[in-house]
C-alpha positions in Angstrom: 87.3 85.4 98.5 88.8 88.7 99.7 90.3 89.8 96.5 91.2 88.9 93.0 93.6 90.1 90.2 92.4 90.5 86.7 94.8 91.2 83.8 93.7 92.3 80.4 96.3 92.1 77.6 96.6 92.9 73.9 98.2 95.4 71.5 97.9 99.1 70.8 94.5 100.1 69.4 92.6 97.1 70.9 91.0 99.2 73.7 92.9 97.4 76.5 93.4 100.5 78.6 89.8 101.8 77.9 88.2 98.5 79.0 90.5 98.4 82.1 89.6 101.9 83.1 85.9 101.2 82.7 86.1 98.1 84.8 88.1 99.8 87.5 85.8 102.7 87.8 82.7 100.4 87.9 84.1 98.2 90.7 85.1 101.3 92.7 81.7 102.8 92.4 80.2 99.5 93.6 82.2 100.0 96.8 85.1 97.7 96.3 88.7 98.7 96.9 90.6 98.8 93.5 94.2 99.3 92.6 95.6 99.0 89.1 98.7 98.9 87.0 98.8 100.1 83.4 101.6 99.4 80.9 101.6 100.5 77.3 104.1 101.0 74.5 105.4 104.2 73.1 103.7 103.6 69.8 100.1 104.8 69.4 99.4 102.0 66.9 101.5 98.9 66.0 102.7 95.8 67.6 103.4 97.3 71.0 101.8 95.4 73.9 99.3 96.9 76.4 98.6 95.4 79.9 96.0 96.5 82.4 96.1 94.8 85.7 93.2 95.4 88.1 93.0 94.2 91.7 89.5 94.0 93.3 89.5 93.7 97.1 87.4 94.1 100.2 90.5 95.9 101.9 93.1 98.3 100.8 95.1 96.4 98.3 98.8 97.5 98.3 99.7 96.6 94.7 98.2 95.1 91.6 101.5 93.6 90.4 102.0 89.8 91.0 100.3 86.6 89.9 96.8 86.9 88.3 93.5 85.1 89.0 92.0 85.8 85.5 94.2 86.6 82.5 92.3 87.8 79.3 94.4 87.8 76.1 93.4 89.5 72.9 96.9 88.9 71.5 98.7 85.5 71.1 102.1 86.7 72.4 100.6 87.9 75.7 99.2 84.4 76.4 102.6 82.9 76.7 104.0 86.0 78.5 101.4 85.6 81.3 100.7 81.9 81.3 103.2 81.0 84.1 101.9 83.9 86.3 98.4 82.7 86.6 97.6 81.4 90.1 96.7 77.7 90.5 93.0 77.1 89.6 93.0 80.6 87.9 91.5 81.3 84.5 93.2 81.9 81.1 90.6 83.4 78.7 91.7 84.1 75.2 90.4 84.8 71.8 90.4 81.5 70.0 90.4 83.3 66.6 94.0 84.4 67.2 95.4 80.9 67.6 93.8 77.5 66.8 95.7 75.6 69.5 97.9 76.7 72.4 101.5 75.8 72.1 101.8 75.6 75.8 99.3 74.6 78.4 99.0 74.2 82.2 97.0 71.5 83.8 96.4 73.3 87.0 94.3 76.3 85.5 91.0 76.6 83.6 91.5 77.6 80.0 88.7 79.1 78.0 89.3 79.7 74.3 86.3 81.7 73.0 85.5 83.1 69.5 85.6 86.7 70.5 86.6 87.9 67.0 83.7 86.0 65.4 81.2 87.5 67.8 82.7 91.0 67.1 82.3 90.4 63.3 78.7 89.5 63.8 78.2 92.8 65.5 79.9 94.6 62.5 83.1 95.7 64.2 86.3 93.8 65.2 87.1 96.9 67.4 84.4 95.7 69.8 86.5 92.7 71.0 87.5 94.4 74.2 83.9 95.0 75.3 82.9 91.5 74.4 85.8 90.2 76.5 84.7 92.5 79.3 81.2 91.2 79.2 82.4 87.7 79.5 84.4 88.7 82.6 81.2 90.4 84.0 79.4 87.2 83.7 82.3 85.2 85.1 82.0 87.3 88.2 78.3 87.7 88.3 78.1 87.8 92.0 79.9 91.2 92.0 76.9 92.6 90.2 78.9 94.9 87.9 76.7 94.8 84.8 74.5 97.9 85.4 77.4 100.0 86.7 79.7 99.2 83.7 76.9 100.2 81.3 76.7 103.5 83.1 80.5 103.9 83.0 80.5 103.3 79.3 78.3 106.3 79.0 80.6 108.3 81.2 83.7 107.2 79.3 82.3 108.1 75.9 80.0 110.9 76.8 81.9 113.3 74.3 81.6 110.7 71.5 78.6 110.0 69.4 75.5 108.2 70.6 76.3 105.4 68.1 79.7 104.7 69.7 78.1 104.5 73.2 75.4 102.2 72.0 77.8 99.9 70.0 80.0 99.5 73.2 76.9 98.7 75.3 75.8 96.2 72.7 79.2 94.5 72.6 79.3 94.3 76.4 75.8 92.7 76.5 76.7 90.2 73.7 79.7 89.0 75.8 77.5 88.6 78.8 74.9 86.7 76.7 77.6 84.4 75.3 79.0 83.5 78.6 75.5 82.9 80.0 74.3 80.7 77.2 77.4 79.0 75.7 80.2 78.9 78.2 80.5 75.6 80.0 81.8 76.7 83.4 84.7 74.7 85.0 86.2 77.4 87.2 85.8 78.3 90.9 84.8 81.9 90.4 81.1 81.3 89.6 80.2 82.0 93.2 83.0 84.5 93.9 81.8 87.3 96.1 83.8 90.2 97.6 82.5 92.4 100.3 81.6 95.9 99.3 82.9 98.5 101.8 81.1 101.7 100.9 81.9 105.0 99.2 85.5 105.9 98.4 87.4 107.9 95.8 89.3 106.4 92.9 92.1 108.4 91.2 95.5 108.0 89.7 98.7 109.2 91.3 98.9 111.9 88.7 95.3 113.0 89.4 96.0 113.0 93.2 98.9 115.4 92.6 96.7 117.6 90.6 93.9 117.5 93.1 96.3 118.3 96.0 97.7 121.2 94.0 94.2 122.7 93.6 93.4 122.1 97.3 96.7 123.8 98.3 95.8 126.9 96.5 97.8 126.4 93.3 96.3 128.6 90.7 99.0 128.5 87.9 100.4 125.5 86.1 102.8 125.6 83.2 104.0 122.5 81.4 104.9 120.7 78.3 103.4 117.3 77.4 105.7 114.4 78.3 104.9 110.8 79.2 104.1 109.8 81.9 103.4 113.2 83.6 101.0 114.7 81.0 98.0 113.6 82.9 98.8 116.1 85.6 98.7 118.9 83.1 95.5 117.6 81.4 93.7 117.2 84.8 94.6 120.8 85.8 93.7 122.2 82.4 90.2 121.1 83.1 89.9 122.0 86.8 92.0 125.1 87.3 89.7 127.5 85.3 86.8 126.5 87.6 88.8 128.1 90.5 90.1 131.2 88.6 93.4 129.6 87.8 95.4 129.2 84.6 97.1 126.4 82.7 99.6 127.2 80.0 101.1 124.6 77.7 104.6 126.0 76.8 106.9 125.4 73.9 109.3 123.4 76.1 110.2 122.5 79.7 112.6 125.4 80.0 109.8 127.8 79.4 107.5 125.8 81.6 109.5 126.2 84.8 110.3 129.9 84.1 106.7 130.6 83.6 106.0 129.0 86.9 108.7 131.1 88.5 107.3 134.3 87.1 103.9 133.4 88.5 105.3 132.7 91.9 107.2 136.0 91.8 103.8 137.6 91.1 102.4 136.0 94.3 100.6 133.0 92.9 101.1 129.4 94.1 102.5 127.7 91.0 103.8 124.3 89.8 105.0 122.4 86.8 105.3 118.7 86.0 107.6 116.7 83.9 109.6 113.5 83.4 113.4 112.8 83.2 114.2 114.6 79.9 112.2 117.7 80.8 113.5 117.6 84.4 117.1 117.8 82.9 116.1 120.9 81.0 114.7 122.5 84.2 117.9 122.3 86.3 119.2 125.8 85.7 115.9 127.4 86.6 115.7 125.2 89.7 119.0 126.9 90.7 117.4 130.3 90.0 114.4 129.4 92.3 116.8 128.5 95.0 119.0 131.6 94.7 116.0 134.0 94.3 114.2 132.1 97.0 110.9 131.6 95.0 108.4 129.0 96.0 107.7 126.4 93.2 106.7 122.8 93.1 108.0 120.4 90.4 106.5 116.9 89.9 108.9 114.5 88.3 107.1 111.3 87.2 110.2 109.2 86.5 110.6 106.9 83.5 113.4 104.8 82.0 116.4 106.9 80.9 118.8 108.3 80.0 117.9 110.6 77.0 114.3 109.6 75.8 114.9 106.1 77.1 111.7 104.1 77.4 109.0 106.6 77.8 106.2 104.4 79.1 108.2 102.2 81.5 109.0 102.8 85.1 112.3 103.6 86.9 113.6 105.3 90.1 116.6 106.8 88.4 116.3 110.6 88.8 117.3 110.8 92.5 120.8 111.9 91.6 119.3 114.7 89.5 116.8 115.7 92.1 119.3 116.0 94.9 122.4 117.2 93.1 121.4 118.1 89.5 121.7 121.9 89.8 125.1 123.4 89.8 126.3 125.1 93.0 125.0 124.7 96.5 121.3 124.6 95.9 118.9 124.2 98.8 115.7 122.3 97.8 113.4 119.6 99.2 112.8 116.3 97.6 109.7 114.3 98.6 108.8 110.6 97.5 105.2 109.6 97.9 104.5 105.8 98.6 101.1 105.4 97.0 98.2 107.3 95.4 96.9 108.6 98.7 100.4 109.6 99.6 100.7 111.5 96.3 97.9 113.7 97.6 99.3 114.4 101.0 102.9 114.8 100.0 101.8 117.3 97.4 100.0 119.2 100.1 103.3 119.1 102.0 105.2 120.2 98.9 103.2 123.3 98.5 103.4 124.1 102.3 107.2 123.7 102.3 107.7 125.7 99.1 105.6 128.6 100.4 106.9 128.5 103.9 110.6 128.1 103.2 110.7 129.7 99.7 112.5 126.8 98.0 111.9 124.6 95.0 110.2 121.3 96.2 110.5 118.3 93.9 108.0 115.4 94.1 109.5 112.2 92.8 106.8 109.9 91.5 107.3 107.4 88.7 105.6 105.6 85.7 104.4 102.9 88.1 102.7 105.2 90.5 101.7 108.2 88.4 99.3 106.5 86.0 98.2 103.9 88.7 94.6 104.2 89.9 93.7 103.3 93.4 90.9 103.7 95.8 91.5 106.4 98.4 89.5 107.0 101.5 87.4 110.2 101.5 89.4 113.3 102.0 88.5 115.9 104.7 89.3 119.0 102.7 88.1 121.3 105.5 90.8 120.2 107.9 93.8 120.2 105.5 96.6 122.4 106.9 97.4 124.9 104.2 100.4 127.3 104.7 100.9 130.5 102.8 104.0 132.5 102.3 105.1 134.9 105.1 104.5 138.6 104.1 106.1 141.6 105.9 104.1 144.2 107.7 105.4 147.4 106.0 104.6 151.1 106.5 105.8 154.2 104.7 109.4 154.9 105.4 110.3 151.3 106.1 113.4 149.7 104.5 112.5 146.4 103.0 115.3 143.8 102.9 114.0 141.1 100.8 116.7 138.6 101.9 116.9 139.6 105.5 119.3 137.2 107.4 116.9 135.8 110.0 117.5 133.1 112.6 115.3 130.7 110.6 116.7 131.8 107.2 113.1 132.7 106.2 112.7 136.3 104.8 109.2 137.7 104.5 108.3 138.1 100.8 106.3 140.6 98.9 105.1 140.5 95.3 104.7 143.3 92.7 102.1 145.7 93.8 102.6 145.3 97.5 103.0 148.7 99.0 106.6 149.6 100.3 107.8 146.1 99.2 109.3 146.9 95.9 112.4 144.9 95.0 114.1 143.3 92.0 115.4 139.8 91.7 118.2 138.2 89.7 120.2 135.1 89.8 123.2 136.9 91.1 124.4 136.6 94.7 123.1 139.6 96.6 123.0 141.5 99.9 120.1 141.4 102.3 118.7 144.4 100.3 119.2 142.4 97.1 122.1 144.4 95.7 124.2 142.2 93.5 127.7 141.6 95.1 130.7 139.3 94.6 131.8 139.9 98.2 133.1 136.6 99.7 131.8 137.2 103.2 128.3 138.1 101.9 128.3 135.0 99.7 129.3 132.8 102.7 126.6 134.3 104.9 123.8 134.2 102.3 124.7 130.5 101.5 124.3 129.7 105.2 121.1 131.7 105.3 119.6 129.7 102.4 120.5 126.4 103.9 119.3 127.4 107.3 115.8 127.2 106.0 116.3 123.5 105.4 117.4 123.0 109.0 114.3 124.8 110.1 112.1 122.7 107.8 113.6 119.3 109.0 111.4 119.3 112.0 108.2 119.3 109.9 108.9 116.4 107.5 106.6 113.5 107.6 108.0 110.7 109.6 109.4 107.7 107.7 106.8 104.8 107.5 107.7 101.5 109.1 105.9 98.2 108.4 106.4 94.8 109.7 107.9 93.2 112.9 109.7 95.6 115.2 112.0 92.9 116.5 113.0 91.7 113.0 116.7 91.2 112.3 116.1 91.6 108.6 115.3 95.1 107.4 114.3 96.6 104.1 114.9 100.2 103.2 113.3 101.7 100.2 111.3 104.6 99.0 108.4 105.6 96.7 106.3 103.1 94.6 107.9 100.0 95.7 106.1 100.1 99.1 103.1 98.0 97.9 105.0 94.9 96.8 107.4 95.2 99.6 104.6 95.3 102.3 102.8 92.3 100.7 106.1 90.3 100.6 106.6 91.1 104.3 103.2 89.8 105.1 104.0 86.6 103.2 107.3 86.2 105.0 105.4 86.6 108.4 103.0 83.8 107.4 106.1 81.7 106.8 107.8 82.6 110.1 110.3 85.1 108.8 110.3 88.4 110.5 111.0 91.4 108.4 110.6 95.2 108.9 110.6 97.9 106.3 111.5 101.6 106.5 110.1 104.1 104.0 111.3 107.6 104.2 109.1 110.1 102.3 111.6 113.0 102.5 114.7 112.2 100.6 116.5 115.6 100.7 117.6 117.0 103.1 117.5 113.6 104.7 117.0 113.2 108.5 119.7 110.5 109.1 118.3 109.6 112.5 115.5 107.7 110.7 117.9 105.1 109.2 120.4 105.1 112.2 117.6 104.2 114.5 116.1 101.6 112.2 119.3 99.6 111.6 120.4 99.4 115.2 118.8 95.9 115.8 119.2 94.7 112.1 121.8 92.1 111.0 120.9 92.5 107.3 119.3 95.4 105.5 118.1 95.0 101.9 117.9 98.2 99.9 115.3 97.9 97.2 115.2 100.3 94.2 114.4 100.5 90.5 117.6 101.6 89.0 121.0 100.3 88.1 123.3 102.6 90.2 121.6 102.0 93.6 121.1 105.7 93.8 119.1 105.7 97.1 121.6 103.3 98.7 124.7 105.2 97.6 123.4 108.8 98.4 121.6 108.1 101.7 121.7 104.6 103.2 125.5 104.2 103.1 126.0 107.5 105.0 124.0 106.2 107.9 125.4 102.7 108.3 128.4 103.6 110.3 126.2 103.6 113.4 126.3 99.9 113.4 129.2 98.4 111.5 127.9 94.9 112.1 124.8 95.5 109.8 125.3 94.1 106.4 123.7 96.3 103.6 122.9 94.6 100.4 121.0 96.0 97.3 118.2 94.4 95.3 117.9 96.3 92.0 115.5 96.2 89.1 115.9 98.2 85.9 114.0 96.5 83.1 111.2 99.0 83.2 108.7 96.8 85.0 107.7 97.3 88.6 108.7 94.9 91.5 106.2 92.2 92.4 105.6 90.8 95.8 106.7 87.3 94.6 110.1 88.7 93.5 110.7 90.5 96.8 109.6 87.5 98.9 112.1 85.4 97.0 114.8 87.9 97.9 113.8 87.8 101.5 113.9 84.0 101.5 117.4 84.1 100.0 118.6 86.6 102.6 117.0 84.7 105.4 118.7 81.5 104.3 122.1 83.2 104.2 121.4 84.7 107.7 120.4 81.2 109.1 123.6 79.6 107.7 125.8 82.3 109.2 124.1 81.8 112.6 124.6 78.0 112.3 128.3 78.5 111.6 128.7 81.0 114.5 126.9 78.5 116.9 129.2 75.6 115.7 132.3 77.7 116.3 131.1 78.6 119.7 130.4 75.0 120.6 133.8 73.9 119.3 135.7 76.3 121.5 
């Protein structure tokens, strides 16, 4: 067995996320590759459902979405939600105290109804059900040797809690293991399951990767306001920034957050903020100020369902319009879209480098599928990271400092308060090279061109688009961001079935190097654009601009906007459908040719 997918489900307050986190950290520390998907309701307590999907693998797993090997249910509703998505010969493990008899069954899976609530009551707390279930899973997968590591991770998870809480969780885990050993009559195929451990690696979420990269880039100021699903970035930096002489400020709202960040940047400190859709909307005017004043700043937008407050804990890729065009006026900025957790780290490094070098706001578009997701990441060589700092002028007494000097690259050396001979004042008004406010039409034209010239200079340094699949494929997929995992796995499945597909994943969305798509579609008959929004924002803003290079290429969209991430199975079904259409067209064309 090379990998398996475990899904733990229940309601708010049952410890679903806690038990999933403990299991994911323990398996990573044992040397397995891990990737996860977490979903939870907006309510802290209530009937909202929680889901934690964990994929354990001996190789880098691309996604945790898709059909499960083992489904653990502590809530009756989630049994029937997940029943049809269990793999053949997989396991359904449920608390028999929540239902006396299943309304629906499957003959091709193994079903264990176990008295988890009764065991918890004997221990004195029904809240221990999650740890009892986790203990049963540890015994089901005993050849992975997770018991000792999970006990250690319980201590790490609850180290700030009382000793009694730690011991009660350990006791519940051991009771689950004991029950499975002594009373569970095994009928499943996982008793001898073994996955190859592949050594040391990091495990982190997409949000934590953004925070770590900010720290490694030299960011020493973060200002933000708590908002799901971006809060984890702020929480992580609140703990880590002070260790390096940095500051985190929790502001009264997102307008204050970005303006604090701009103030810190003006003072010469690398700075950032993070938010989600509603907060990003509030930041738009200040993003325009950063663009006009040419102040470096990084903004992470971890997208969620909108508009308005929408569905705070569910995922969408619907902020692209806002990221590219949200600010009024001609506003140069750079928009990046990381593909996975590791890419969150490296694209954040790029974001700070671009912001500092080109003195523009840089937006990182993550989402609720990628931000909270934990994955194993290969060890990072921090010593060899390329870190760029802002260009400063060499000034001496008597020099005239033109803050907005109109240079061939558009980049003007920047000073900060306290730099000798570099005094200047900034506002949001149009200005001369010496920063004197002016309404002069010719000056506005020249300074607009100067600001956008920076983007032309930056384009040569953007990370190349990632391609995956068969180079000679006539079917293409173009997408961005967190959809990469399920898309790549669907392409692998298609290849096994004799269908050639190639994907293109740009990681810079604005300004977009159109040659990436133009080159990609030259030999494609059909291109599927996959994105998680209703308006096909990526297709309409970027892809359709580039398709005139080959008018014979048919571009279709495959959209999802229910708040859940794509699965490999869904995308493969779409590939099969497109392949069938393509084959039928080719047959008709061949018949016509034969007839004439």
